[in-house]
N, C-alpha and C positions, 0 to 999 in steps of 0.2 A: 148650646152653641145656637147663635141665630146667623142669620144671613142679611146682608144688606142688599136690596134691590130697587136698581132707579127705573121708575116708571114715570113717563113724561118729566115733568120737573120736581116729582117728589121721590123720595127715599123711603122704602117699605121696609120692615123687618118681615123676615118670613123663616117658617121651619125650615130646616137644611134639608136638601135631598141626598143620596147617597152620593151624588157625584161632586156636593158641595163638602161632603165629611172626608172623601178620598181625596179630594185637593188640598185640604187642611193637614191630612195625613200626611200626604207627600211635601207639604210644605216644611212642616216640623221636622220630617226624617231627613231632608235636605240640609238642615241645621246641625245635625250630628257629626262632630268633626271627625276626621278619621284616625283611627286608633281607638275610638270610645264606641258605646254602646250605649241605649237604653232600652227599656222594657215595652211592650205593647200596652201596661197597666200605664206607664207615666206617660205614653201619649195619649191614652184614652181620658185619664184624669184631666190632663189641660185643655182637651177639647168636651170635655163632661158626655163621652160616652162609651161604651161597653168595650174592652179590650177585644173582644172577638171582631167588633166590626172594623178597630184597627187592624186587625190580622186580615180579614178580608180584603181590605183595599189592598193592603201590601200584598197580598197573593195575586192580586189581578193586576198587579203594577208590571207595566210594558215598557217601564223608561229604566231599565236595571241599572243602567251606567249614571244615569240624570238621580234617579231616586234610590237611594242606597239601602235598600230595604233590608240588606244584609246586615245592617247595623242594629237592628231589631231584635231582641233574646226576650226570653220569658221573664217574670219578676224574679223568678230563683238565679237567674243569671245563665240558666242553660240556654245554648244555642237553639236548640229548638229545629226545625226543620227549614227547608228554602226549597219551597214546591218546582220551584224552575229548575233548577241543576244541583238539587241535593243537599244533604246537609254536610257532606265531607268540604262539598265545594263553597258551601259558606265559611266554614271553619278556615279554608284555604285564603279566603278573601281577608277574614280576619288578620288571621297571622299575618299577612303581608302590609296588613294596613298597623302591624306593631300591637294588636290586643293580645295581651298574657293570657295565659288558661289556668285554671288552681287544679284542673284536672281533666280528663278527656272531653268534657264539653261546658264545661264552666267557667265562663268569663271572670277574671281578677276583678274585686273590687275595686280596683286603682283606675279599671277602665270603665267602668259603669257612673252614667251621669243620668242625674234625675232633670228632666226637662224644665220642670219648676226652677231649679237652680240656674239652669241655664240661660233662663228666659228672666231670672230674677225676680220670680215670683214669692221668694221666702227670703 
């Protein structure tokens, strides 16, 4: 991932800072439609960063309504935690949006999307 930065009359490329990566994570998370989820690793692969970086950004998300971080799960489709309000609240939100679960905390394959497919990269 590179960041474009305008300085005076020229555009330069720079390495991303943490805030740049988080902004990109939030933008991709907002693309996930209600009723679907994607994984930390799917977002990470799209951006070329480590999945833990994605998780850290979402953990620090202060705009829970605008950036629907509850729609991001583990690559195994397990819902994982939801640091702000807890795992059970995350599951309730997903159920309200129409996400189907195969078992107690595994999202159905039919509700899982790969961001590269969503963005038309495959």
